[in-house]
C-alpha positions in Angstrom: 12.6 -98.8 72.3 10.9 -96.7 69.9 13.7 -94.2 68.6 12.7 -90.8 67.3 13.3 -90.7 63.6 14.9 -87.0 63.5 17.1 -84.8 65.7 15.9 -81.8 67.2 12.8 -81.9 69.8 14.9 -83.6 72.3 12.1 -84.0 74.9 11.1 -87.1 72.8 14.7 -88.5 73.1 14.7 -88.2 76.7 11.3 -89.6 77.1 12.4 -92.7 74.9 15.4 -93.2 77.2 13.3 -92.7 80.4 15.6 -90.0 81.4 15.1 -86.6 83.0 15.7 -83.7 81.0 18.5 -81.6 82.4 17.7 -77.9 82.7 20.4 -76.7 80.5 21.1 -78.5 77.4 23.0 -78.1 74.0 21.1 -79.8 71.1 23.9 -81.3 69.1 21.4 -83.4 67.2 19.9 -80.6 64.6 22.4 -79.6 61.7 21.3 -75.8 61.8 23.7 -73.0 61.2 25.4 -72.1 64.5 25.0 -68.5 63.7 21.3 -68.1 63.5 19.3 -66.5 61.0 20.9 -63.6 58.9 20.5 -60.2 60.7 18.1 -59.1 57.7 15.2 -61.6 59.1 15.5 -59.8 62.5 16.0 -56.3 61.3 13.0 -56.6 59.0 11.0 -58.9 60.6 8.0 -56.3 61.3 7.8 -56.2 57.4 6.3 -59.8 57.7 3.0 -58.7 59.5 1.1 -57.2 56.7 1.6 -60.5 54.7 -0.4 -62.5 56.8 -3.7 -60.9 55.9 -3.6 -62.1 52.3 -3.0 -65.4 50.6 0.4 -66.1 49.4 1.5 -66.3 45.7 1.0 -69.9 44.9 3.8 -70.0 42.4 6.2 -68.2 44.5 6.9 -66.1 41.5 9.5 -63.6 42.8 11.4 -66.1 44.9 11.6 -68.4 42.0 12.9 -65.7 39.7 15.7 -65.1 42.4 16.4 -68.4 42.6 16.8 -69.2 39.0 19.1 -66.2 38.2 21.2 -67.3 41.2 21.4 -71.1 39.7 21.6 -69.8 36.1 18.4 -71.8 34.9 15.1 -70.8 33.8 12.2 -70.1 36.1 10.6 -73.2 34.8 13.2 -75.2 36.1 12.8 -74.2 39.8 10.1 -75.5 42.3 9.8 -73.8 45.6 8.3 -76.1 48.5 7.4 -76.1 52.1 11.1 -77.4 53.3 12.9 -80.3 51.8 10.3 -82.5 53.4 7.5 -81.6 50.9 9.9 -81.7 47.8 11.0 -85.3 49.0 7.1 -86.2 49.2 6.6 -85.0 45.7 9.5 -87.0 44.2 7.9 -90.2 46.0 4.6 -89.4 44.4 6.4 -89.3 41.1 8.0 -92.7 41.6 4.8 -94.2 42.6 5.0 -98.0 42.3 8.5 -98.1 40.7 12.2 -99.6 42.0 13.9 -97.1 44.0 17.7 -97.5 44.9 19.0 -95.4 48.0 22.6 -94.9 48.8 22.8 -95.7 52.5 23.4 -94.5 55.0 21.0 -91.6 54.2 18.1 -89.4 55.5 15.3 -91.5 56.4 12.8 -89.5 54.7 13.5 -90.8 51.2 12.6 -94.3 52.1 9.3 -93.3 53.9 8.3 -91.2 50.7 8.8 -94.1 48.7 7.2 -96.7 50.7 4.1 -94.4 51.1 4.1 -94.6 47.3 4.3 -98.2 47.1 7.9 -98.4 45.7 9.9 -101.4 45.9 12.9 -99.8 48.0 16.7 -101.3 47.6 19.7 -100.3 49.3 23.3 -99.5 48.1 25.6 -99.6 51.2 28.6 -97.4 51.3 31.6 -98.9 53.1 31.5 -97.1 56.2 34.9 -98.5 57.3 36.8 -97.0 54.4 34.0 -94.2 53.5 34.0 -95.5 49.9 30.9 -95.0 47.9 31.6 -98.4 45.9 30.7 -96.5 42.8 31.4 -99.6 40.6 28.7 -101.6 42.3 26.3 -98.5 42.2 26.7 -98.5 38.5 25.7 -102.1 38.3 22.8 -101.6 40.7 21.3 -98.5 39.3 20.5 -100.5 36.0 17.8 -102.6 37.7 15.9 -99.7 39.3 14.0 -96.3 38.1 15.5 -94.0 40.5 18.6 -93.5 42.6 18.7 -91.3 45.6 22.0 -89.8 46.6 22.5 -87.3 49.5 25.3 -84.9 48.7 26.7 -83.8 51.0 25.8 -87.2 52.7 23.7 -86.9 55.7 24.7 -88.4 58.1 28.6 -88.9 57.6 29.0 -85.2 55.9 30.9 -86.7 53.2 31.0 -85.0 49.7 31.1 -86.2 46.3 32.6 -83.9 43.7 31.0 -82.7 40.5 33.0 -85.0 38.1 31.6 -87.9 40.1 28.1 -86.6 39.9 28.5 -85.8 36.3 29.5 -89.3 35.7 26.6 -90.9 37.7 24.3 -88.4 35.9 25.5 -89.6 32.5 25.2 -93.4 33.4 21.9 -92.9 34.8 20.7 -91.4 31.5 21.7 -94.4 29.7 19.3 -96.7 31.5 16.7 -94.1 31.8 17.2 -93.9 35.6 16.2 -90.9 37.5 19.0 -89.4 39.7 18.0 -87.5 42.7 20.8 -85.7 44.3 19.7 -84.1 47.9 22.0 -81.1 48.2 20.5 -79.9 51.3 23.8 -78.9 53.0 25.7 -78.0 49.5 26.2 -74.3 50.7 28.4 -75.6 53.8 30.7 -77.0 51.3 33.9 -75.0 51.0 34.6 -74.5 47.2 31.5 -76.1 46.2 31.2 -76.6 42.3 27.5 -76.6 41.1 26.0 -79.5 39.7 23.5 -77.9 37.8 25.0 -78.2 34.4 24.7 -82.2 35.1 21.1 -81.6 34.5 22.0 -81.9 30.5 22.2 -85.6 30.8 18.9 -86.9 29.2 16.8 -84.8 31.6 16.5 -87.3 34.2 17.9 -85.6 37.2 16.6 -83.9 40.2 18.6 -81.6 42.6 16.9 -81.0 45.9 18.0 -77.9 48.1 16.9 -76.6 51.5 17.4 -73.1 52.7 16.5 -73.9 56.4 20.0 -75.5 57.5 22.3 -72.5 56.2 20.0 -69.7 56.9 18.7 -71.4 60.3 15.0 -71.3 59.6 13.9 -74.5 60.3 10.7 -73.2 61.6 9.6 -71.7 58.8 10.1 -74.6 56.2 11.6 -73.6 52.6 13.3 -75.5 49.9 13.5 -75.9 46.3 13.9 -78.2 43.5 15.9 -78.1 40.3 15.0 -80.1 37.4 14.3 -80.4 33.5 11.1 -78.6 32.4 9.3 -81.6 31.6 10.3 -83.5 34.7 9.6 -80.7 37.0 6.0 -80.1 35.4 5.2 -83.7 36.2 6.2 -83.2 39.8 4.5 -80.0 40.2 1.0 -81.7 39.4 1.3 -83.4 42.8 2.0 -80.1 44.6 -0.9 -78.6 46.9 -1.9 -75.1 46.3 -0.4 -72.4 48.6 1.6 -75.1 50.6 4.4 -72.4 50.9 3.4 -69.5 53.0 4.0 -65.6 52.5 6.5 -65.3 55.5 8.6 -68.0 54.1 8.7 -66.9 50.8 9.8 -63.2 51.7 12.3 -64.4 54.3 13.9 -66.8 51.5 13.9 -63.6 49.0 16.0 -61.8 51.7 18.3 -64.7 52.3 19.4 -65.4 48.6 21.7 -62.6 48.5 23.2 -63.3 52.0 26.5 -64.5 50.4 28.8 -62.6 53.2 26.7 -64.4 55.8 27.3 -67.9 54.0 31.2 -67.4 53.7 31.3 -66.5 57.4 29.3 -69.7 58.2 31.7 -71.6 56.1 34.8 -70.3 58.0 33.3 -70.7 61.5 32.4 -74.2 60.7 35.9 -74.9 59.1 37.6 -73.1 62.4 35.4 -75.3 64.8 35.7 -78.4 63.1 39.8 -78.4 62.9 39.6 -77.7 66.5 37.6 -80.6 67.2 39.4 -83.1 65.2 42.6 -82.1 67.0 40.8 -82.9 70.3 39.2 -86.3 68.9 42.7 -87.6 67.6 44.2 -86.9 70.7 41.5 -88.7 72.9 41.4 -91.6 70.3 37.8 -91.0 69.0 37.1 -92.1 65.4 35.0 -89.5 63.2 33.9 -89.3 59.6 35.7 -87.1 57.0 33.0 -84.5 56.9 33.0 -81.4 54.9 30.0 -79.8 56.4 28.5 -78.8 59.8 28.2 -82.2 61.1 29.9 -85.5 61.5 29.8 -88.9 62.8 31.8 -89.9 66.1 32.5 -92.8 68.0 35.0 -94.0 70.8 37.3 -96.3 69.2 38.2 -97.8 72.8 34.7 -99.6 73.1 32.5 -101.7 70.8 29.3 -100.4 72.2 28.3 -96.6 71.9 25.2 -96.5 73.6 26.8 -95.7 77.0 28.8 -92.8 75.6 25.4 -91.8 74.1 23.5 -92.0 77.5 26.5 -90.4 79.3 26.1 -87.3 76.8 22.5 -87.4 77.3 22.8 -87.2 81.0 25.2 -84.3 80.9 22.9 -82.2 78.6 25.0 -82.8 75.3 22.5 -84.2 73.0 23.7 -86.3 70.1 21.9 -87.6 67.2 21.4 -91.4 67.2 22.1 -93.6 64.3 19.7 -96.2 65.0 17.6 -95.7 62.1 20.5 -95.2 59.6 21.1 -98.4 57.6 24.7 -99.2 57.6 25.3 -97.6 60.8 22.6 -99.1 63.2 23.8 -97.3 66.4 27.4 -97.8 65.8 28.1 -94.2 65.3 26.7 -90.9 67.0 26.2 -87.8 64.8 26.8 -84.3 66.2 26.3 -80.9 64.5 29.0 -78.5 64.7 28.2 -75.2 66.7 30.1 -72.4 68.2 33.2 -72.1 70.5 31.0 -71.9 73.7 28.9 -75.1 72.8 31.9 -76.9 71.7 34.1 -75.9 75.2 31.4 -77.5 77.2 31.2 -80.7 74.8 34.9 -81.1 75.2 34.7 -80.8 78.9 32.0 -83.6 78.9 34.1 -85.5 76.4 37.2 -85.5 78.9 34.9 -86.6 81.7 33.9 -89.4 79.6 37.4 -90.5 78.8 38.3 -90.4 82.5 35.4 -92.7 83.4 36.3 -95.2 80.6 40.2 -95.4 81.2 
């Protein structure tokens, strides 16, 4: 079976499984803010019409300035891109022909971008039983490569490594001239997040990737940004297509930058819903990852094969993300997004049905 490589677009997953898609489904496979876009996007949507008749600013000057001010860096250290996917592709080009180490399990596009650019790809597998990064072994491995990819918070586990860990890793990479790429696509879901931007001071070989589509629930617009040392960012910029970020995306991004109340509201909703879900899973003997964000790994510890649970959920219209293409997981877990109370009420009804079937 050819498994879809991403969440969302569930019709492709039903097609791969040769299942009829129910009329009513809840998609837990895409890790998007359950609140939907900030109200400012809807309230001011008509303003976007005037932007479509002219070319966008190829430098995203205004949005770049707002992001630089927010992050406490110079504008020359920010590169706005057409979602995280474009930025990862640009990093792949920077590493063309080099050796890249990916901390797995992780987002599949790191490897795809590296292989397209003829990189030699190596894995460092975290321990998915203890959820340990195995930092000492990682330090040994990074000496033999040109770049290291670390997804933090990690996708798909939801685990988060603190600033001291990132700072230490950045300083070690600097010793060997290894580029450290930290993908922080879900950083703004972490309660009490401490910025890692100051870690850029270690030798100038660090890149921070950020997405605006997850927190602000705008995946259809495609928007993200990259933070790096000026010299390194200038090299990355050389491969960026002209006008890759459209004017609508830029303007929505400008609106979202200051939505701090919305971000805090999201964090509290996710925290409340996650606590409720964990209570149910403990009681019903499911295992889950120690997630700090808006998604988590789940498995039924009463059975060794999770595929029957996966299929059962799909048949009931509850769509999880498979983990067949995550090295180190290989389908042994399911990934689910955290949504709102209504969606979770239905999910837990279905999980209770599953438990009765398996008992």
